N, C-alpha and C positions, 0 to 999 in steps of 0.2 A: 882817298884810296886810289889805287891804280886802276885804269879802265880795264885792263886785261884780267885783273883779279875779279872785278865785278862780273864780267862776262863769264869767266870760268865758274864762279859760284852759281850764277843764274843757270848756266847749262847743266851743271851737276844737279841742281835742284830739279830742273825740268826732267832730266833723265831718271832721277829717283822717283818722281811722281809718275812718269810713264810706266816704269817697271812695276810700281805698286798697283797701278790701274790694270795692267795686264795680268798680274797675279790675282787680283780681285775678280776679273772677268773669267779667268780659268776656274777659280773656286766656284763661282756662281754657276757656270755652265756644267761643271761636274755635279753640283747639287741638283740642277734641273734634270740632268740625264738620269741621276739616281732616283729622283722622284717619279719620273716617267716610267722607269723600269719597274718600280714598285707598283705603280698603277697598272701597268701591262701585265705583270705577274698575277695581280689580283683578278684582272679580267680573264686571263687564261684559266686560272684556277676555278673561277665561277663557271666558265663554259665547260670545263671538264666535269665538274659536279653535275651540271644540268644534262650533259651528254650521258653520264652514267645513270642518272635518274630516268632519262628517256629510254635508254637501253634496258634498264631493269623493268620498267613498266611494259615495254614492248614484248619481252620474252616471258612475261608471267602469264 
């Protein structure tokens, strides 16, 4: 085979691998952010419930 053909195929394969890794990183980061948002929403909801309970017991 020609040397330039080997280099071309190797570079194309490297670029494809890099793009796939970047896509995987983006998907993973979006998953992590979504998971953190769900945990934060649960934390805020529990705090609101506790605040409501405190206010209810204070004014009774």
